[in-house]
N, CA, C and O atoms as a Maestro MAE file, in Angstrom:
{
 s_m_m2io_version
 :::
 2.0.0
}

f_m_ct {
 s_m_title
 :::
 protein
 m_atom[284] {
  # First column is atom index #
  i_m_mmod_type
  r_m_x_coord
  r_m_y_coord
  r_m_z_coord
  i_m_residue_number
  s_m_chain_name
  s_m_pdb_residue_name
  s_m_pdb_atom_name
  i_m_atomic_number
  :::
  1 25 -14.611 -2.193 65.970 1 A "MET " " N  " 7
  2 3 -14.041 -2.945 67.249 1 A "MET " " CA " 6
  3 2 -12.965 -3.997 66.683 1 A "MET " " C  " 6
  4 15 -11.789 -4.113 67.029 1 A "MET " " O  " 8
  5 25 -13.688 -4.744 65.705 2 A "LYS " " N  " 7
  6 3 -12.777 -5.863 65.186 2 A "LYS " " CA " 6
  7 2 -11.555 -5.332 64.535 2 A "LYS " " C  " 6
  8 15 -10.493 -5.874 64.843 2 A "LYS " " O  " 8
  9 25 -11.538 -4.290 63.627 3 A "ALA " " N  " 7
  10 3 -10.457 -3.808 62.913 3 A "ALA " " CA " 6
  11 2 -9.360 -3.447 64.038 3 A "ALA " " C  " 6
  12 15 -8.170 -3.692 63.842 3 A "ALA " " O  " 8
  13 25 -9.798 -2.888 65.153 4 A "GLU " " N  " 7
  14 3 -8.828 -2.354 66.182 4 A "GLU " " CA " 6
  15 2 -8.288 -3.707 66.720 4 A "GLU " " C  " 6
  16 15 -7.102 -3.753 67.046 4 A "GLU " " O  " 8
  17 25 -9.014 -4.738 66.830 5 A "SER " " N  " 7
  18 3 -8.391 -5.975 67.522 5 A "SER " " CA " 6
  19 2 -7.490 -6.579 66.597 5 A "SER " " C  " 6
  20 15 -6.503 -7.172 67.033 5 A "SER " " O  " 8
  21 25 -7.724 -6.495 65.289 6 A "ASP " " N  " 7
  22 3 -6.924 -7.175 64.268 6 A "ASP " " CA " 6
  23 2 -5.562 -6.235 64.142 6 A "ASP " " C  " 6
  24 15 -4.531 -6.803 63.783 6 A "ASP " " O  " 8
  25 25 -5.531 -4.929 64.404 7 A "ALA " " N  " 7
  26 3 -4.535 -4.228 64.359 7 A "ALA " " CA " 6
  27 2 -3.442 -4.453 65.429 7 A "ALA " " C  " 6
  28 15 -2.227 -4.401 65.235 7 A "ALA " " O  " 8
  29 25 -4.082 -4.712 66.601 8 A "VAL " " N  " 7
  30 3 -3.147 -5.093 67.818 8 A "VAL " " CA " 6
  31 2 -2.458 -6.380 67.586 8 A "VAL " " C  " 6
  32 15 -1.274 -6.573 67.864 8 A "VAL " " O  " 8
  33 25 -3.323 -7.328 67.018 9 A "SER " " N  " 7
  34 3 -2.681 -8.727 66.920 9 A "SER " " CA " 6
  35 2 -1.757 -8.781 65.834 9 A "SER " " C  " 6
  36 15 -0.977 -9.734 65.827 9 A "SER " " O  " 8
  37 25 -1.691 -7.893 64.864 10 A "GLU " " N  " 7
  38 3 -0.712 -7.754 63.787 10 A "GLU " " CA " 6
  39 2 0.450 -6.679 64.015 10 A "GLU " " C  " 6
  40 15 1.104 -6.212 63.083 10 A "GLU " " O  " 8
  41 25 0.624 -6.358 65.278 11 A "ARG " " N  " 7
  42 3 1.613 -5.552 65.756 11 A "ARG " " CA " 6
  43 2 3.007 -6.426 65.590 11 A "ARG " " C  " 6
  44 15 3.078 -7.637 65.797 11 A "ARG " " O  " 8
  45 25 4.089 -5.587 65.180 12 A "LEU " " N  " 7
  46 3 5.284 -6.419 65.152 12 A "LEU " " CA " 6
  47 2 6.087 -6.084 66.287 12 A "LEU " " C  " 6
  48 15 6.158 -4.953 66.769 12 A "LEU " " O  " 8
  49 25 6.750 -7.200 66.741 13 A "ILE " " N  " 7
  50 3 7.627 -7.032 68.034 13 A "ILE " " CA " 6
  51 2 9.076 -7.477 67.743 13 A "ILE " " C  " 6
  52 15 9.330 -8.151 66.745 13 A "ILE " " O  " 8
  53 25 9.869 -7.157 68.482 14 A "SER " " N  " 7
  54 3 11.281 -7.679 68.295 14 A "SER " " CA " 6
  55 2 11.577 -9.026 68.735 14 A "SER " " C  " 6
  56 15 10.862 -9.659 69.512 14 A "SER " " O  " 8
  57 25 12.707 -9.467 68.191 15 A "LEU " " N  " 7
  58 3 12.945 -10.877 68.735 15 A "LEU " " CA " 6
  59 2 13.449 -10.944 70.316 15 A "LEU " " C  " 6
  60 15 13.389 -11.965 71.000 15 A "LEU " " O  " 8
  61 25 13.941 -9.705 70.749 16 A "ASP " " N  " 7
  62 3 14.104 -9.774 72.152 16 A "ASP " " CA " 6
  63 2 12.736 -9.637 73.015 16 A "ASP " " C  " 6
  64 15 12.567 -10.143 74.124 16 A "ASP " " O  " 8
  65 25 11.882 -8.930 72.367 17 A "THR " " N  " 7
  66 3 10.503 -9.088 73.150 17 A "THR " " CA " 6
  67 2 9.825 -10.407 72.952 17 A "THR " " C  " 6
  68 15 9.096 -10.811 73.857 17 A "THR " " O  " 8
  69 25 9.966 -11.038 71.999 18 A "VAL " " N  " 7
  70 3 9.516 -12.636 71.805 18 A "VAL " " CA " 6
  71 2 10.317 -13.410 72.876 18 A "VAL " " C  " 6
  72 15 9.670 -14.026 73.722 18 A "VAL " " O  " 8
  73 25 11.589 -13.435 72.913 19 A "ALA " " N  " 7
  74 3 12.301 -14.124 73.845 19 A "ALA " " CA " 6
  75 2 11.771 -13.881 75.347 19 A "ALA " " C  " 6
  76 15 11.450 -14.790 76.112 19 A "ALA " " O  " 8
  77 25 11.738 -12.662 75.609 20 A "GLU " " N  " 7
  78 3 11.180 -12.174 76.974 20 A "GLU " " CA " 6
  79 2 9.774 -12.818 77.189 20 A "GLU " " C  " 6
  80 15 9.492 -13.304 78.285 20 A "GLU " " O  " 8
  81 25 8.875 -12.823 76.131 21 A "TYR " " N  " 7
  82 3 7.504 -13.327 76.286 21 A "TYR " " CA " 6
  83 2 7.512 -14.807 76.384 21 A "TYR " " C  " 6
  84 15 6.698 -15.333 77.143 21 A "TYR " " O  " 8
  85 25 8.361 -15.560 75.684 22 A "LEU " " N  " 7
  86 3 8.430 -16.906 75.914 22 A "LEU " " CA " 6
  87 2 9.366 -17.513 77.043 22 A "LEU " " C  " 6
  88 15 9.453 -18.710 77.314 22 A "LEU " " O  " 8
  89 25 10.073 -16.439 77.671 23 A "SER " " N  " 7
  90 3 10.923 -16.835 78.819 23 A "SER " " CA " 6
  91 2 12.157 -17.697 78.233 23 A "SER " " C  " 6
  92 15 12.524 -18.622 78.958 23 A "SER " " O  " 8
  93 25 12.757 -17.537 77.166 24 A "VAL " " N  " 7
  94 3 13.851 -18.158 76.563 24 A "VAL " " CA " 6
  95 2 14.796 -17.040 76.084 24 A "VAL " " C  " 6
  96 15 14.500 -15.847 76.158 24 A "VAL " " O  " 8
  97 25 16.021 -17.539 75.560 25 A "THR " " N  " 7
  98 3 16.900 -16.545 75.077 25 A "THR " " CA " 6
  99 2 16.714 -16.188 73.571 25 A "THR " " C  " 6
  100 15 15.996 -16.902 72.870 25 A "THR " " O  " 8
  101 25 17.267 -15.234 73.126 26 A "LYS " " N  " 7
  102 3 17.288 -14.724 71.833 26 A "LYS " " CA " 6
  103 2 17.607 -15.917 70.781 26 A "LYS " " C  " 6
  104 15 16.940 -16.201 69.785 26 A "LYS " " O  " 8
  105 25 18.690 -16.494 71.207 27 A "ARG " " N  " 7
  106 3 19.259 -17.568 70.338 27 A "ARG " " CA " 6
  107 2 18.203 -18.657 70.356 27 A "ARG " " C  " 6
  108 15 18.060 -19.220 69.270 27 A "ARG " " O  " 8
  109 25 17.477 -19.054 71.291 28 A "THR " " N  " 7
  110 3 16.326 -19.923 71.218 28 A "THR " " CA " 6
  111 2 15.342 -19.620 70.366 28 A "THR " " C  " 6
  112 15 14.804 -20.551 69.766 28 A "THR " " O  " 8
  113 25 14.909 -18.270 70.139 29 A "VAL " " N  " 7
  114 3 13.985 -17.870 69.236 29 A "VAL " " CA " 6
  115 2 14.442 -18.182 67.900 29 A "VAL " " C  " 6
  116 15 13.665 -18.721 67.113 29 A "VAL " " O  " 8
  117 25 15.825 -17.849 67.513 30 A "TYR " " N  " 7
  118 3 16.305 -18.066 66.178 30 A "TYR " " CA " 6
  119 2 16.288 -19.678 65.991 30 A "TYR " " C  " 6
  120 15 16.016 -20.210 64.915 30 A "TYR " " O  " 8
  121 25 16.557 -20.266 66.970 31 A "ARG " " N  " 7
  122 3 16.428 -21.877 66.746 31 A "ARG " " CA " 6
  123 2 15.030 -22.344 66.490 31 A "ARG " " C  " 6
  124 15 14.843 -23.343 65.796 31 A "ARG " " O  " 8
  125 25 14.042 -21.674 67.014 32 A "LEU " " N  " 7
  126 3 12.615 -21.955 66.956 32 A "LEU " " CA " 6
  127 2 12.153 -21.483 65.380 32 A "LEU " " C  " 6
  128 15 11.310 -22.076 64.706 32 A "LEU " " O  " 8
  129 25 12.795 -20.459 65.026 33 A "ILE " " N  " 7
  130 3 12.458 -20.017 63.508 33 A "ILE " " CA " 6
  131 2 13.176 -21.015 62.637 33 A "ILE " " C  " 6
  132 15 12.542 -21.556 61.732 33 A "ILE " " O  " 8
  133 25 14.430 -21.300 62.830 34 A "ALA " " N  " 7
  134 3 15.205 -22.336 61.943 34 A "ALA " " CA " 6
  135 2 14.396 -23.765 61.899 34 A "ALA " " C  " 6
  136 15 14.324 -24.429 60.865 34 A "ALA " " O  " 8
  137 25 13.853 -24.122 63.020 35 A "LYS " " N  " 7
  138 3 13.133 -25.483 63.155 35 A "LYS " " CA " 6
  139 2 11.754 -25.272 62.315 35 A "LYS " " C  " 6
  140 15 11.216 -26.198 61.708 35 A "LYS " " O  " 8
  141 25 11.312 -24.110 62.348 36 A "GLY " " N  " 7
  142 3 10.028 -24.053 61.663 36 A "GLY " " CA " 6
  143 2 8.820 -23.894 62.638 36 A "GLY " " C  " 6
  144 15 7.666 -23.810 62.219 36 A "GLY " " O  " 8
  145 25 9.115 -23.859 63.838 37 A "ASP " " N  " 7
  146 3 8.219 -23.556 65.174 37 A "ASP " " CA " 6
  147 2 7.612 -22.324 64.915 37 A "ASP " " C  " 6
  148 15 6.386 -22.230 64.971 37 A "ASP " " O  " 8
  149 25 8.330 -21.351 64.633 38 A "LEU " " N  " 7
  150 3 8.080 -19.985 64.503 38 A "LEU " " CA " 6
  151 2 8.255 -19.520 63.040 38 A "LEU " " C  " 6
  152 15 9.218 -19.906 62.378 38 A "LEU " " O  " 8
  153 25 7.418 -18.777 62.596 39 A "PRO " " N  " 7
  154 3 7.690 -18.323 61.062 39 A "PRO " " CA " 6
  155 2 8.886 -17.548 60.851 39 A "PRO " " C  " 6
  156 15 9.474 -17.078 61.825 39 A "PRO " " O  " 8
  157 25 9.321 -17.360 59.632 40 A "GLN " " N  " 7
  158 3 10.287 -16.501 59.294 40 A "GLN " " CA " 6
  159 2 9.975 -15.012 59.659 40 A "GLN " " C  " 6
  160 15 8.932 -14.479 59.282 40 A "GLN " " O  " 8
  161 25 10.857 -14.402 60.358 41 A "PRO " " N  " 7
  162 3 10.534 -12.929 60.774 41 A "PRO " " CA " 6
  163 2 10.496 -12.028 59.575 41 A "PRO " " C  " 6
  164 15 10.978 -12.429 58.516 41 A "PRO " " O  " 8
  165 25 9.991 -10.916 59.664 42 A "LEU " " N  " 7
  166 3 9.876 -9.912 58.966 42 A "LEU " " CA " 6
  167 2 11.142 -8.849 59.148 42 A "LEU " " C  " 6
  168 15 11.499 -8.508 60.275 42 A "LEU " " O  " 8
  169 25 11.739 -8.394 58.039 43 A "LYS " " N  " 7
  170 3 12.681 -7.362 58.141 43 A "LYS " " CA " 6
  171 2 12.049 -6.063 57.975 43 A "LYS " " C  " 6
  172 15 11.345 -5.797 57.001 43 A "LYS " " O  " 8
  173 25 12.314 -5.206 58.980 44 A "VAL " " N  " 7
  174 3 11.906 -3.679 58.790 44 A "VAL " " CA " 6
  175 2 13.082 -2.906 59.041 44 A "VAL " " C  " 6
  176 15 13.557 -2.782 60.169 44 A "VAL " " O  " 8
  177 25 13.668 -2.268 57.781 45 A "GLY " " N  " 7
  178 3 14.928 -1.688 57.871 45 A "GLY " " CA " 6
  179 2 15.930 -2.587 58.275 45 A "GLY " " C  " 6
  180 15 16.120 -3.651 57.686 45 A "GLY " " O  " 8
  181 25 16.657 -2.172 59.364 46 A "HIS " " N  " 7
  182 3 17.742 -3.079 59.834 46 A "HIS " " CA " 6
  183 2 17.246 -3.931 61.045 46 A "HIS " " C  " 6
  184 15 18.032 -4.663 61.647 46 A "HIS " " O  " 8
  185 25 15.914 -3.825 61.398 47 A "SER " " N  " 7
  186 3 15.411 -4.664 62.465 47 A "SER " " CA " 6
  187 2 14.532 -5.882 61.956 47 A "SER " " C  " 6
  188 15 13.934 -5.886 60.880 47 A "SER " " O  " 8
  189 25 14.537 -6.883 62.851 48 A "VAL " " N  " 7
  190 3 13.934 -8.117 62.651 48 A "VAL " " CA " 6
  191 2 12.600 -8.185 63.489 48 A "VAL " " C  " 6
  192 15 12.622 -7.891 64.684 48 A "VAL " " O  " 8
  193 25 11.541 -8.539 62.913 49 A "ARG " " N  " 7
  194 3 10.255 -8.355 63.792 49 A "ARG " " CA " 6
  195 2 9.403 -9.728 63.449 49 A "ARG " " C  " 6
  196 15 9.467 -10.294 62.358 49 A "ARG " " O  " 8
  197 25 8.720 -10.099 64.385 50 A "LEU " " N  " 7
  198 3 7.555 -11.071 64.375 50 A "LEU " " CA " 6
  199 2 6.246 -10.559 64.826 50 A "LEU " " C  " 6
  200 15 6.185 -9.755 65.756 50 A "LEU " " O  " 8
  201 25 5.169 -10.998 64.196 51 A "SER " " N  " 7
  202 3 3.885 -10.375 64.606 51 A "SER " " CA " 6
  203 2 3.651 -11.119 65.886 51 A "SER " " C  " 6
  204 15 4.178 -12.162 66.272 51 A "SER " " O  " 8
  205 25 2.536 -10.185 66.599 52 A "VAL " " N  " 7
  206 3 2.241 -10.740 67.928 52 A "VAL " " CA " 6
  207 2 1.390 -11.928 67.766 52 A "VAL " " C  " 6
  208 15 1.357 -12.782 68.651 52 A "VAL " " O  " 8
  209 25 0.560 -12.054 66.467 53 A "SER " " N  " 7
  210 3 -0.357 -13.164 66.435 53 A "SER " " CA " 6
  211 2 0.532 -14.405 66.105 53 A "SER " " C  " 6
  212 15 0.050 -15.478 66.467 53 A "SER " " O  " 8
  213 25 1.566 -14.440 65.574 54 A "ASP " " N  " 7
  214 3 2.387 -15.549 65.098 54 A "ASP " " CA " 6
  215 2 2.880 -16.129 66.579 54 A "ASP " " C  " 6
  216 15 2.716 -17.312 66.879 54 A "ASP " " O  " 8
  217 25 3.484 -15.194 67.444 55 A "VAL " " N  " 7
  218 3 3.999 -15.557 68.767 55 A "VAL " " CA " 6
  219 2 2.805 -16.220 69.659 55 A "VAL " " C  " 6
  220 15 2.972 -17.257 70.302 55 A "VAL " " O  " 8
  221 25 1.655 -15.538 69.619 56 A "THR " " N  " 7
  222 3 0.556 -16.024 70.396 56 A "THR " " CA " 6
  223 2 0.142 -17.375 69.929 56 A "THR " " C  " 6
  224 15 -0.083 -18.257 70.758 56 A "THR " " O  " 8
  225 25 0.023 -17.600 68.591 57 A "GLU " " N  " 7
  226 3 -0.313 -18.948 67.995 57 A "GLU " " CA " 6
  227 2 0.604 -19.909 68.467 57 A "GLU " " C  " 6
  228 15 0.163 -20.926 69.001 57 A "GLU " " O  " 8
  229 25 1.802 -19.734 68.347 58 A "TYR " " N  " 7
  230 3 2.828 -20.580 68.846 58 A "TYR " " CA " 6
  231 2 2.728 -20.984 70.394 58 A "TYR " " C  " 6
  232 15 2.887 -22.131 70.811 58 A "TYR " " O  " 8
  233 25 2.468 -19.968 71.102 59 A "PHE " " N  " 7
  234 3 2.237 -20.295 72.619 59 A "PHE " " CA " 6
  235 2 1.046 -21.049 72.718 59 A "PHE " " C  " 6
  236 15 1.111 -22.016 73.477 59 A "PHE " " O  " 8
  237 25 -0.087 -20.834 72.103 60 A "GLU " " N  " 7
  238 3 -1.269 -21.687 72.152 60 A "GLU " " CA " 6
  239 2 -1.010 -23.089 71.795 60 A "GLU " " C  " 6
  240 15 -1.430 -24.021 72.481 60 A "GLU " " O  " 8
  241 25 -0.288 -23.248 70.676 61 A "ARG " " N  " 7
  242 3 0.063 -24.693 70.185 61 A "ARG " " CA " 6
  243 2 0.991 -25.387 71.319 61 A "ARG " " C  " 6
  244 15 0.994 -26.618 71.341 61 A "ARG " " O  " 8
  245 25 1.724 -24.731 72.196 62 A "LEU " " N  " 7
  246 3 2.564 -25.187 73.243 62 A "LEU " " CA " 6
  247 2 1.498 -25.617 74.364 62 A "LEU " " C  " 6
  248 15 1.499 -26.746 74.855 62 A "LEU " " O  " 8
  249 25 0.742 -24.778 74.664 63 A "LYS " " N  " 7
  250 3 -0.413 -25.144 75.616 63 A "LYS " " CA " 6
  251 2 -1.148 -26.385 75.259 63 A "LYS " " C  " 6
  252 15 -1.348 -27.225 76.137 63 A "LYS " " O  " 8
  253 25 -1.545 -26.562 74.110 64 A "LEU " " N  " 7
  254 3 -2.351 -27.721 73.657 64 A "LEU " " CA " 6
  255 2 -1.343 -28.873 73.746 64 A "LEU " " C  " 6
  256 15 -1.823 -29.862 74.299 64 A "LEU " " O  " 8
  257 25 -0.238 -28.985 73.397 65 A "GLN " " N  " 7
  258 3 0.696 -29.956 73.438 65 A "GLN " " CA " 6
  259 2 0.961 -30.490 74.978 65 A "GLN " " C  " 6
  260 15 1.170 -31.677 75.232 65 A "GLN " " O  " 8
  261 25 0.927 -29.610 75.811 66 A "ARG " " N  " 7
  262 3 1.007 -29.816 77.164 66 A "ARG " " CA " 6
  263 2 -0.288 -30.544 77.736 66 A "ARG " " C  " 6
  264 15 -0.226 -31.359 78.657 66 A "ARG " " O  " 8
  265 25 -1.396 -30.193 77.138 67 A "GLN " " N  " 7
  266 3 -2.608 -30.916 77.627 67 A "GLN " " CA " 6
  267 2 -2.742 -32.170 76.859 67 A "GLN " " C  " 6
  268 15 -3.630 -32.937 77.230 67 A "GLN " " O  " 8
  269 25 -1.917 -32.550 75.722 68 A "GLY " " N  " 7
  270 3 -1.973 -33.737 75.093 68 A "GLY " " CA " 6
  271 2 -2.746 -33.733 73.873 68 A "GLY " " C  " 6
  272 15 -3.024 -34.787 73.300 68 A "GLY " " O  " 8
  273 25 -3.120 -32.558 73.431 69 A "VAL " " N  " 7
  274 3 -3.768 -32.342 72.082 69 A "VAL " " CA " 6
  275 2 -2.827 -32.058 71.146 69 A "VAL " " C  " 6
  276 15 -2.046 -31.118 71.303 69 A "VAL " " O  " 8
  277 25 -2.806 -32.916 69.980 70 A "THR " " N  " 7
  278 3 -1.946 -32.678 68.954 70 A "THR " " CA " 6
  279 2 -2.600 -31.732 67.884 70 A "THR " " C  " 6
  280 15 -3.743 -31.903 67.461 70 A "THR " " O  " 8
  281 25 -1.717 -30.659 67.465 71 A "ALA " " N  " 7
  282 3 -2.172 -29.768 66.570 71 A "ALA " " CA " 6
  283 2 -1.876 -30.006 65.058 71 A "ALA " " C  " 6
  284 15 -2.281 -29.204 64.217 71 A "ALA " " O  " 8
  :::
 }
 m_bond[283] {
  # First column is bond index #
  i_m_from
  i_m_to
  i_m_order
  :::
  1 1 2 1
  2 2 3 1
  3 3 4 2
  4 3 5 1
  5 5 6 1
  6 6 7 1
  7 7 8 2
  8 7 9 1
  9 9 10 1
  10 10 11 1
  11 11 12 2
  12 11 13 1
  13 13 14 1
  14 14 15 1
  15 15 16 2
  16 15 17 1
  17 17 18 1
  18 18 19 1
  19 19 20 2
  20 19 21 1
  21 21 22 1
  22 22 23 1
  23 23 24 2
  24 23 25 1
  25 25 26 1
  26 26 27 1
  27 27 28 2
  28 27 29 1
  29 29 30 1
  30 30 31 1
  31 31 32 2
  32 31 33 1
  33 33 34 1
  34 34 35 1
  35 35 36 2
  36 35 37 1
  37 37 38 1
  38 38 39 1
  39 39 40 2
  40 39 41 1
  41 41 42 1
  42 42 43 1
  43 43 44 2
  44 43 45 1
  45 45 46 1
  46 46 47 1
  47 47 48 2
  48 47 49 1
  49 49 50 1
  50 50 51 1
  51 51 52 2
  52 51 53 1
  53 53 54 1
  54 54 55 1
  55 55 56 2
  56 55 57 1
  57 57 58 1
  58 58 59 1
  59 59 60 2
  60 59 61 1
  61 61 62 1
  62 62 63 1
  63 63 64 2
  64 63 65 1
  65 65 66 1
  66 66 67 1
  67 67 68 2
  68 67 69 1
  69 69 70 1
  70 70 71 1
  71 71 72 2
  72 71 73 1
  73 73 74 1
  74 74 75 1
  75 75 76 2
  76 75 77 1
  77 77 78 1
  78 78 79 1
  79 79 80 2
  80 79 81 1
  81 81 82 1
  82 82 83 1
  83 83 84 2
  84 83 85 1
  85 85 86 1
  86 86 87 1
  87 87 88 2
  88 87 89 1
  89 89 90 1
  90 90 91 1
  91 91 92 2
  92 91 93 1
  93 93 94 1
  94 94 95 1
  95 95 96 2
  96 95 97 1
  97 97 98 1
  98 98 99 1
  99 99 100 2
  100 99 101 1
  101 101 102 1
  102 102 103 1
  103 103 104 2
  104 103 105 1
  105 105 106 1
  106 106 107 1
  107 107 108 2
  108 107 109 1
  109 109 110 1
  110 110 111 1
  111 111 112 2
  112 111 113 1
  113 113 114 1
  114 114 115 1
  115 115 116 2
  116 115 117 1
  117 117 118 1
  118 118 119 1
  119 119 120 2
  120 119 121 1
  121 121 122 1
  122 122 123 1
  123 123 124 2
  124 123 125 1
  125 125 126 1
  126 126 127 1
  127 127 128 2
  128 127 129 1
  129 129 130 1
  130 130 131 1
  131 131 132 2
  132 131 133 1
  133 133 134 1
  134 134 135 1
  135 135 136 2
  136 135 137 1
  137 137 138 1
  138 138 139 1
  139 139 140 2
  140 139 141 1
  141 141 142 1
  142 142 143 1
  143 143 144 2
  144 143 145 1
  145 145 146 1
  146 146 147 1
  147 147 148 2
  148 147 149 1
  149 149 150 1
  150 150 151 1
  151 151 152 2
  152 151 153 1
  153 153 154 1
  154 154 155 1
  155 155 156 2
  156 155 157 1
  157 157 158 1
  158 158 159 1
  159 159 160 2
  160 159 161 1
  161 161 162 1
  162 162 163 1
  163 163 164 2
  164 163 165 1
  165 165 166 1
  166 166 167 1
  167 167 168 2
  168 167 169 1
  169 169 170 1
  170 170 171 1
  171 171 172 2
  172 171 173 1
  173 173 174 1
  174 174 175 1
  175 175 176 2
  176 175 177 1
  177 177 178 1
  178 178 179 1
  179 179 180 2
  180 179 181 1
  181 181 182 1
  182 182 183 1
  183 183 184 2
  184 183 185 1
  185 185 186 1
  186 186 187 1
  187 187 188 2
  188 187 189 1
  189 189 190 1
  190 190 191 1
  191 191 192 2
  192 191 193 1
  193 193 194 1
  194 194 195 1
  195 195 196 2
  196 195 197 1
  197 197 198 1
  198 198 199 1
  199 199 200 2
  200 199 201 1
  201 201 202 1
  202 202 203 1
  203 203 204 2
  204 203 205 1
  205 205 206 1
  206 206 207 1
  207 207 208 2
  208 207 209 1
  209 209 210 1
  210 210 211 1
  211 211 212 2
  212 211 213 1
  213 213 214 1
  214 214 215 1
  215 215 216 2
  216 215 217 1
  217 217 218 1
  218 218 219 1
  219 219 220 2
  220 219 221 1
  221 221 222 1
  222 222 223 1
  223 223 224 2
  224 223 225 1
  225 225 226 1
  226 226 227 1
  227 227 228 2
  228 227 229 1
  229 229 230 1
  230 230 231 1
  231 231 232 2
  232 231 233 1
  233 233 234 1
  234 234 235 1
  235 235 236 2
  236 235 237 1
  237 237 238 1
  238 238 239 1
  239 239 240 2
  240 239 241 1
  241 241 242 1
  242 242 243 1
  243 243 244 2
  244 243 245 1
  245 245 246 1
  246 246 247 1
  247 247 248 2
  248 247 249 1
  249 249 250 1
  250 250 251 1
  251 251 252 2
  252 251 253 1
  253 253 254 1
  254 254 255 1
  255 255 256 2
  256 255 257 1
  257 257 258 1
  258 258 259 1
  259 259 260 2
  260 259 261 1
  261 261 262 1
  262 262 263 1
  263 263 264 2
  264 263 265 1
  265 265 266 1
  266 266 267 1
  267 267 268 2
  268 267 269 1
  269 269 270 1
  270 270 271 1
  271 271 272 2
  272 271 273 1
  273 273 274 1
  274 274 275 1
  275 275 276 2
  276 275 277 1
  277 277 278 1
  278 278 279 1
  279 279 280 2
  280 279 281 1
  281 281 282 1
  282 282 283 1
  283 283 284 2
  :::
 }
}
């Protein structure tokens, strides 16, 4: 069961999907990557992808910042 959970969290998604998930533009996703808030994406062929776990981790950090907890 754990291995199945790990496989889902390491799924790669497009930057368009990341932008949709975060409710921002694709350009903002590139800015977050350049700023270091999101990790450098992986290139798969001609496509650029981020792992679901990286995006989820970023989202959780945002929620903690909103609550006043520094990471």
